[in-house]
C-alpha positions in Angstrom: 93.4 71.0 110.8 96.0 73.7 110.7 94.8 76.8 108.9 96.8 79.8 107.7 95.8 83.0 106.0 96.8 86.7 106.0 96.0 90.2 104.8 98.3 93.0 103.6 98.3 96.1 105.8 97.8 98.7 103.1 95.2 101.0 104.6 91.6 100.9 105.7 89.9 97.5 105.4 86.7 97.5 103.4 83.7 95.2 103.4 85.1 93.3 100.5 88.2 92.3 102.6 85.9 91.4 105.5 83.3 89.3 103.6 85.9 87.7 101.4 88.3 86.7 104.2 88.1 87.7 107.8 84.4 86.9 108.3 85.1 83.3 107.2 88.0 83.0 109.6 85.9 83.5 112.7 84.1 80.1 112.8 87.3 78.3 111.8 89.1 79.2 115.0 86.6 77.2 117.1 87.7 73.7 116.0 91.0 74.2 114.2 94.5 75.3 114.8 94.4 78.7 113.2 97.3 81.0 112.3 96.5 84.5 110.9 99.2 86.9 109.7 99.5 90.6 109.0 101.6 90.3 105.9 103.7 93.5 106.0 106.5 92.1 103.9 104.0 91.6 101.0 102.9 95.2 101.5 106.3 96.7 100.7 106.4 95.3 97.2 104.3 98.3 96.0 104.9 102.0 96.8 104.3 102.8 100.5 105.2 105.2 103.3 107.1 103.7 106.2 105.2 105.8 108.7 101.9 104.8 107.2 102.9 101.2 107.1 103.5 101.2 110.8 100.0 102.7 111.4 98.4 100.3 109.0 99.8 97.3 110.8 98.2 98.5 114.0 94.9 99.3 112.2 94.8 95.8 110.8 95.5 94.2 114.2 92.5 96.2 115.5 90.4 94.9 112.6 91.3 91.3 113.5 90.2 91.8 117.1 87.0 93.8 116.2 85.9 91.2 113.6 86.1 88.5 116.2 89.5 86.8 116.1 90.3 85.6 119.6 94.0 85.5 120.6 93.1 82.7 123.1 91.8 80.5 120.2 94.1 81.4 117.4 97.6 82.8 116.7 98.0 86.1 114.9 101.1 88.2 114.4 103.2 90.4 112.2 104.9 88.5 109.4 108.2 90.5 109.5 108.7 89.5 113.2 109.4 85.9 112.1 112.6 85.9 110.1 112.1 82.3 109.1 109.6 83.5 106.5 112.2 85.3 104.5 114.8 82.5 105.0 112.4 79.9 103.6 111.5 82.3 100.7 115.1 82.4 99.6 115.5 78.6 99.8 112.3 78.1 97.8 113.6 80.5 95.2 116.2 77.9 94.3 113.4 75.6 93.1 110.8 78.1 91.9 110.6 78.2 88.0 110.8 81.8 86.8 108.3 81.1 84.1 105.7 80.2 86.7 106.3 83.5 88.5 106.0 85.7 85.3 102.6 84.0 84.5 101.0 85.0 87.9 98.0 87.1 87.2 98.7 89.4 90.2 102.2 90.1 88.9 100.9 91.1 85.5 98.3 93.4 87.0 100.6 95.1 89.5 103.3 95.5 86.8 100.8 97.5 84.7 99.5 99.4 87.7 103.0 100.3 89.0 105.1 100.6 85.8 107.8 102.7 87.5 108.2 100.2 90.4 108.4 96.7 88.8 110.8 95.3 91.5 112.1 91.7 92.1 109.9 91.5 95.2 106.8 92.0 93.1 107.9 89.0 91.0 108.8 87.0 94.1 105.6 87.8 96.0 104.1 84.3 95.4 107.2 82.6 96.7 107.0 84.6 99.9 103.3 83.6 100.1 104.3 80.0 99.6 106.8 80.3 102.4 104.1 81.8 104.7 101.9 78.8 104.0 104.4 76.0 104.0 106.5 77.0 107.0 103.5 76.3 109.3 102.7 72.9 107.7 99.3 74.3 106.7 96.4 72.0 105.7 93.9 74.6 104.6 94.3 78.2 103.2 91.1 80.2 103.2 91.5 82.9 100.5 89.6 84.8 97.9 89.6 83.7 94.2 92.3 86.2 93.3 94.8 84.4 95.6 93.9 80.8 94.5 96.7 80.8 91.8 99.3 81.6 94.5 98.2 78.7 96.7 98.5 76.4 93.7 102.1 77.6 93.3 102.6 76.7 97.0 101.5 73.2 96.2 103.8 73.1 93.2 106.8 74.2 95.3 106.0 71.8 98.1 105.8 69.0 95.5 109.1 69.9 93.9 110.8 70.2 97.3 109.5 66.9 98.6 110.5 65.1 95.4 114.0 66.5 95.5 114.9 66.5 99.2 112.4 64.1 100.8 109.0 64.5 102.4 109.0 67.8 104.2 106.0 69.9 103.5 102.3 69.2 103.6 100.2 69.9 100.5 97.9 72.8 101.4 94.4 73.0 100.0 92.4 76.1 99.1 89.2 76.9 101.0 87.1 79.4 99.0 84.0 81.1 100.5 80.8 79.5 99.3 79.7 83.0 98.4 81.4 86.4 98.5 84.9 85.1 97.5 85.0 88.3 95.3 83.0 91.4 96.3 82.8 93.8 93.4 83.0 97.6 93.2 79.8 99.5 93.7 80.7 101.7 90.8 82.0 99.0 88.4 80.5 95.6 89.3 82.8 93.9 86.8 85.8 94.8 88.9 86.8 93.8 92.4 86.1 96.2 95.2 89.3 98.2 95.9 89.9 101.5 97.7 93.0 102.1 95.6 91.3 101.6 92.2 88.0 103.4 93.1 87.3 104.8 96.5 83.7 105.6 95.5 83.0 102.0 94.8 84.2 100.8 98.2 82.7 100.9 101.7 85.2 100.8 104.5 84.5 98.5 107.5 84.4 101.6 109.8 82.5 103.8 107.4 80.1 106.4 108.9 76.4 106.0 108.3 76.3 109.1 106.0 79.0 107.6 103.9 77.3 104.2 103.7 74.0 105.8 102.7 75.7 108.0 100.0 77.6 105.1 98.4 74.8 102.6 98.4 72.3 105.0 96.9 74.9 105.9 94.2 75.8 102.2 93.5 75.5 101.1 89.9 72.5 98.8 89.2 71.2 97.5 85.9 68.4 98.2 83.4 64.9 97.4 84.8 63.9 97.3 88.4 63.6 93.6 89.2 65.6 92.3 92.2 67.1 89.2 90.6 70.5 87.5 90.9 72.2 87.2 87.5 75.9 87.8 87.3 75.9 88.1 83.5 72.8 90.3 82.9 72.6 92.1 86.2 76.0 92.3 87.8 75.2 95.5 89.8 72.2 94.2 91.7 73.8 90.7 92.0 76.7 92.3 93.8 74.4 94.2 96.2 72.4 91.0 96.8 75.6 89.1 97.7 76.5 91.9 100.2 73.0 91.8 101.7 73.0 88.0 101.9 76.3 87.8 103.7 75.5 90.5 106.3 71.9 89.3 106.9 72.7 85.6 106.6 69.6 85.2 104.4 69.9 83.3 101.1 69.7 85.0 97.8 66.5 83.2 96.9 65.0 84.5 100.2 66.0 88.1 99.4 64.6 87.8 95.9 61.2 86.8 97.4 61.3 89.5 100.1 62.0 92.2 97.5 59.8 90.9 94.7 58.3 93.9 92.8 59.7 96.4 95.2 62.3 98.0 93.0 65.9 99.2 93.5 65.2 102.2 95.7 63.5 100.2 98.5 66.1 97.4 98.3 68.9 99.9 98.6 67.3 101.7 101.6 66.9 98.3 103.3 70.6 97.4 102.6 71.7 100.8 104.0 69.9 100.1 107.2 71.4 96.6 107.4 74.9 97.8 106.8 74.7 100.7 109.3 73.4 98.3 112.0 75.9 95.5 111.2 78.9 97.8 111.2 78.0 99.8 114.3 79.5 97.2 116.7 82.7 97.3 114.7 82.9 101.1 115.0 82.2 100.9 118.8 84.8 98.2 119.5 87.4 100.0 117.3 86.9 103.2 119.4 87.7 101.2 122.6 90.8 99.6 121.1 92.3 102.7 119.7 93.4 103.7 123.2 94.9 100.3 124.0 98.1 100.1 121.9 100.2 98.4 124.5 97.5 95.6 124.8 97.4 95.1 121.0 101.2 95.0 120.7 101.4 92.4 123.5 98.9 90.2 121.6 101.1 90.5 118.5 104.2 89.6 120.4 102.6 86.6 122.1 101.4 85.4 118.7 104.8 85.9 117.2 106.4 83.8 120.0 104.0 80.9 119.3 104.4 81.1 115.5 108.2 81.2 115.8 108.3 77.9 117.6 106.5 76.2 114.6 108.5 78.1 112.0 111.8 77.2 113.6 110.9 73.6 113.8 110.1 73.5 110.1 113.3 75.4 109.1 115.5 73.0 111.2 114.1 70.2 109.0 114.4 72.1 105.8 118.1 73.1 106.4 119.0 69.5 107.3 117.2 68.1 104.1 119.0 70.7 101.9 122.5 70.0 103.4 122.8 73.3 105.1 124.8 73.3 108.4 
């Protein structure tokens, strides 16, 4: 199977990004043809600093390596280094219904969040994502729930293109995590974890032990003291149970038994210890890689060369089918 996914380089990666996406990529690279992208072109649809973007691209490349992506087993690269992504986006724009784009949940949310910066790129974001996916003839797209709608649009555009110009693109399928597709804020368990929306409700992947301790102890729980998973009645403790389960690889049921009648404080202290120990190797590896910029850039350039071969092959077929010389 060919697998594609990517993350925007918009700052420090938090445990929600890791659990909802990157952690699930690691086992996939063992038996599949995996292509993972740093989607910097998506990042510029919202306000940003050019200098910070450059730093964030390198930060995300380090995260990919620290988390366990192996450049010998998968391809990963920077999106803007493959010009075919933007070329295919323009061509797909000619068959993309505007009505579909205005109905995208993310467009609606970002338009409210950035009222002074509602640009065409923000509207076109899902078409660029469709191009990212389709250009590599992707079979499976591992994403969080918030991106599922965009993958469905990719399928719609692939279907429209194939019907109009002849069989060209594969129909990609979504792969959602069995658990943790959406890690919620520690301060508002009804909202997705986001550093932008609420830094206090978010734990960064390279957070110091003191920060982890402070944020978990301050995490919102629910009335009572029972450690029980119930998204409707107990969203706070359910979110913490999900985080605990994913880092410990213990089932929710097992954790409910382990912490039966122990109360929130003991549970939180145990979660703090687990997170500090689990994230320590990430902090250590990151420290090593921070001084190896040339090595990281070479990995990205090699990945881009491999990805470009696939992208160019697809675009050659697309141009021919559309009657472009």
